[in-house]
C-alpha positions, 0 to 999 in steps of 0.5 A: 508511472507512480506505481511501478517506481514504487515497486521497483523502489522496493523491489517488489513484484508487479502483482505486489498489491498497493496497499502495502506500498502506500501504507508503509511509504505513508503517502497517498497516489499523485493523483491526489496531488494532481487534483490540488494543482487542478483546483489551484490553477482554476482559482488563479485564472478566476482571480486573474480574470477579475483583477486586469482582464486586459493583461491576463486576456490570454490566459483567461481565453485559453482556459475558456477554450479548455473548458469548452472542450471539456478536457479530462482535468476540467471534468475533474474540477467540475465534479469536485465542485459539486461534490462540496456544494451540489448547488455549485454552477461551475465556470472559469469565474467561480472560485472553488473550495479551498485546495487544503480542505479538498486534499484533506478530505480526499486523503480521509477518503483514500486511507479509508479506502486503503484500510477497506481494500487491504483487510478484504484482500486474502493476500495480506493477512500477514500485513494486516496483523503488523500494520495498523495505520498508514505511515512511513515505515523506517525500514524504508531508508534501510540499505536492505529494505526490499527484503523486509518489503517482500515479506510485509507485502506477501511478495515472497516464495513461501507457500502460503503465497506460491500454493495461491498461485498453484491453485493448492488448497491453503491448508495443503501448503505445507512446510516443506521444512517440517513436514513431508508429503507423505506425513501431510497425507496421513495427517489430512486423514486424521480428524481435527488435524491440520498440516503445518503451513509455511506461512510468514509466522511460522518461518519467523517463530517456529520453522526448523530451517530458520531456527539458527537465525532466530537463535541470534536474535535478542530475547526482546526481539524473539518475544516481540515475534512471538507476539506477532509483531515485528521488531521496529529496528533493522539490525543485522540479526533481524535482517538475516532472518528475514532474508532466511525467511523470504 
C-alpha cells in the first residue's frame, strides 16, 4: 500500500504518523487521484452513450451493471455528485462536476485536515515547529534522507519519544548525557525545577554529547538551530549532527 511504501522509502517506523510523510513529500494520498479517475471514467461513459449508442453499447451496459451492483467506487461517485450539487440525480447519463474542480476542492480539504491532525498530535511537537506549510522538502532527494526524515517525524530513539512508549511522564524523560538519575531525583524535589529533557532541540542545540558535531557547523547554521529552525541544506557537517542526534 502507498503508506507502507512511503514509510519504507524514508526508512521510517511503521508507527510513524503520516502527517510528516505526506507533508514533506508535498502530495496527497493516492485515494484523491483515484476518485478523479472515477469521475473521468463516469463522464467518458456518459458522453459515449450520447454520441453513438450502438458502437458503445457494451461499455454502457457494463457500466450500468456496475451501478446496479452498487460497487464501492460507484458509491463514491454518487456521494461526490451530491456533495457538489445536493439536487443532483445521479445516473450513468449525468455529467459530474469537472474533475479538476473536484481535485482542487479535495486537496484543500485534505491539507486542512492534515493541518488539524498534526497540530493535535503530541508526538509531532518538533515537526510542527519546523514545518509551516505542506510542500516537497529537498532533503528527500538526499542520499541520507532517512536520517533527517526520522528526526522530523519523531521516529528516533530520543527519550522524549521512547519514554512515551514506556509510560514515563514527560518531565522525567531526562537526557542521560546531561543528567544522572540521582540528579533528576534531587531536582524533582525542588520547587519550580525541571530536569533537562532529551528532545530534538536539546540534542541539536545544547547537549554535551553532540557538542563536537555542533562545533563543526558554520556560524549561520548554528544560529539557525538556535532560532528553532533547520538549515535548508544537507551538507556533510549538518547531516553528521543529525546522525549523532537521532
